[in-house]
N, C-alpha and C positions, 0 to 999 in steps of 0.2 A: 503493500500499498504506500509505504513512504516513497519508494522509487517512482511510482505513478504520480504521486504529488509532485516529485521534483520534475519530472518530465512535463507535467501540466504547468508547472510554475515556470518553467523556462520558455515554454510555448506562449505564454500568456506574455511574459516580458518581452520578447521577440516581437510580438504583436503590438504591444504599448508602445514599444520603442519606434516602431515601425509606422504605425498608424496615427498615433497622437504626438510623439515629439518629432517626428519626421527625420529619424535616423535613416542613412540608406545601409542596405545590406553588409556592406564591409565593416560600416562602423560597429554595427550589431554584432558581427561575427567576433570582433575584437573586443568589446566589451563583454560578451559571454564566454569568450575564450574557445570559441567552436570556428568551424571553416563556413565558408559563404554557402556551400550546397547544405548543410545543417540548417542554416537561419532560412534558406529557402524553403526547405522542408516544414521546418516549425510554423512559418507563416502560412504556407499552405494548409496544413493541417488545423491552424487556428480558424481557417475560413471553413474547412470542412465541416469542423464540430460545431459551427454557429456561433464561436465566441467572438467574431468580427461580423459586425454588419455595418451601420455608420459609424458605430464606437466600439467599447470594449463592454462586453456585456457579463464578462466572468471573471471574478476578483481573483487576484494572484492569493494562493491558499495562506501565505504567510501573513499578508496585508488583512485578509479577512480573520485570522487569527488574534492580530493585534487589535483590530477594530472591537472584536467581541470582549476581548480583555479589558481593555479602555473602558468599554461602556459599563462593563461590572464594576472594574476599580473605582471610576469617578461617578457612576449612578447617570449615566447618560442615557437618553431616549434615541439618539442618534450617532453614529460614529463612522467616518469612512476613513480609510488608510489608503493614499496611494502610492505606486512605486516611485522610489526615489533614485533615478538613474545618475544624475549630477548636479551641481550646484547651478548649472546654467540651464538645465531643463527642469528645474523644482518649479518654476513659476507656473509653467505649461501644465505640470503633471498636477498641481493644486487646482489649476483654475479648471481642468477637465474633471477632476473628481468633484469640484464645487459645482460645476454645472450639472452633474447626474443628480446630486442631492437636490439642488434647486428644483430641478425639474420633478424629481418625486412628489415636491409639496407644491408645486405650481401647476403643472402640466394636466390639462383634464380637468381643472377646477375653474368655477367662475365665482364672481362677488368675494374674491379674496381679498383682505388686506395685508400689504407685504411691507413690513418694516425693513430699512436696507441702511447699512453704513456707506463707509467710502475707501478707497485705497486701490492700489494697483491690482492686487490679487483680485479683489472683487470686479473690479472693472473688466479683467481678462474673462473671469467668470461669466458675467451677464453677456458680454459680446458674443458668447458661443448660443446665446438664446435664439431660437427660430421658431417660437410658438406662439399662441395668443392665449390670453387669460381674461376673457370678456368680462366687463363690468367690475373690474378689481382696481384697487387703489395701491398706489406705490408710495410709501411716505417715508422722507429723509430723516435719518435719527441724529443726525450730526450735520451742523452748518458748513458749509463749503466756502465761507468767507472769512478772510482774516479781521483785525480790527480796523484795516484801512480800506475795506472793500474788496481787495483782491481775492479771487477764487483760484483753487487749486485744480490743475488738469485732471488730477485723478479723483476730484470730488465731485464729477457729475455723473456718478455711478447710479443714482436713483433714476434721473431722467433717463439714461440709457435703458434700464431696465423696464421703466414705464413706457418708453416707445417700443421697446421691442415686443412687449406682450400688450401693447395697446391699452394701458391702463391709465387712469386718473393720476395725476403726480402731483405730490403735496410736498413743498420744503419749508424749513425753519426760517423765517424773517429776521434773522439776528446774526450778528458775528459769533464765530465759534465761541470766543472769550470776550466777555464784556470787559471793559476798562477800568471799570469803577464799580462798587457796591449798589451806587444809585443807578447806574446804568444797566446793571444786572436785574434789578428790580422792576425797571422800565420795560426791559425785554421780557421777563416774564409774565408781566401784566398785561402785555400787548395782546388783544384780542385775537388777532390771527394765529399767533404763536400758541395761546391757549388751545385755539381749535386744531392745530395741528398735533399738539402733545394728545389732546383726546382720543384722535384718530390712532395714534401710535398705541394708546393703550387698549385698544381694541384689536391690535394687530393679531392675525392668524398664523404667522410665522415672522421671525427675525434672522436676517442674516447679517453678519458684521466681520469684520476684520480684527486683528489685534496688532498692536504697534509696539516695538521694542524703542528703546534710548538710546541716546548716544550721537555724535556727530552725525554720522551717515543715516540716522532714522528718519522717516519722511516728515515725521511732525516737525521736526528742527530743520532739514533741508527745504521744505516749503514755506517756512518763515511764521509757522503759527507759534512758535516759542524760541527762543535764542538757546545758543550753545549755554550761556550762562544760566539760564533757568533750567536747561537740560541737566547741568551739573548740580546744581541746587536740588533739584528733584532726585537725583540719584543719592545725594549725601543724605536726604530725606527717608531714604529707603525705596524710592520707585523703583521697580523693574520693568515697567511698561505702561502702556495704556490702551482702554478700550473705551472707543468713542469719546476721545479727547478727556478721559477721566484717569488720572495716574493711581497705579494701585502698588501695593507692597506684596511682597512675597507670598503672603496669605490672602492676597485679594481684597484686602481693605483699601478704602480711599485714603490716599496720603493727605495729610492734614497740611494744606498749604494754600496760599492765596490764589493760584490760577484754578485749583479745583472747586473754589468758592465761587468763581466766576464762570465756569464752563456752562453753556446753554444747551449742550446736547441733551438727548433723552436717556434715563436711567433704565436700561433694559430688564432690571430687576423688578421693575414695578409690574411687568408682563408675565403671566405663568405659561405662555405660549412656547413653541419650540424656539429657542436662540441659538442658531448654530453660527459657530466662527470657522472661518476658511481661512487658514494661517499654517505657516510652517517655516523650517528653516531654524539652523543652529543661534540664530541671534533672537530668536522670538520665543524660544523654549521656555525661559523662566516667566515670560509674560503670559505663555499660554498655561502653563502650571498654576500660576496666580489667577487667572480668569477662572480655572475650573475649581481651585480651593474657594474662592470667593463666591461660587454660585452664579456668576455673572452668565454661564452659558451652560446649556444642558445639552448641546450637541456639537460636534467638532469633524471637520475635514482636515486633515493632515498628512504628512509624509510619513515613511516607514521608520525613517531614522529617529524622528521626533518622538513616534509612537513608542519605538523601544527604549528611549530616554524616560518618557512620560511613565512608563511600566516599572522604571526602577526608583522612582520617587514614592 
């Protein structure tokens, strides 16, 4: 049985590399340490056995095992673990795995309310979507605007999703971080803001990213916080952020000025499926914190991160 599973794993890995990651047969042969004719047979077998249609319908056995173990360990309602071929292909793998999970919760349904965050992984995920969800609503859970009014390239995710599924789109009419407590009170007391938050409270499913900290993290690179603020947050114990809220290693909201001024939706208010699509070594501590703090009850991640999470 073990030998059969190993052969099946190798077949699906070859199919994933070829059809999802776009590797050629020579590249796959090198990565799997087999000959090119063997790769050809593996891909042909995957097609013959119905594993390949438009996408990959068969989970790699080890990834499926990791997913079930993580669901049990962290008491999740949803977990999907994707193959992690290399750092360069990680984003593509996560996005495709995310697309499969998003499809599970949206495709074929009508009148859904979908809460959605922002970021590079989510953007690539929703760009895969090619189906409709009639009479649905897509609500942004985090503002795309900095305090100066500038919007980030990756923060149009809710609009892209709404367009792709032909849903109504609701955005937060505020900067991501208010400048002062008075401005924060004005933002939160705005009639439109309250209306959007009330829609988010009724969301049937939520999809979010999880952010790391450091000079190369998107929230710093995109100008929402400065390097100095990032350094200070790390000194206060922050390991990352979820929808703009900075959390410590146990998933608690770090007590600091910027967290008192964030206008994004607190997803812990909603008991619906709250699924994060996130992976990579730099985000592992933040993912673990989000799991510990019960910010999420579903996860799409890569196999190396999954193995790491199982040791914690």
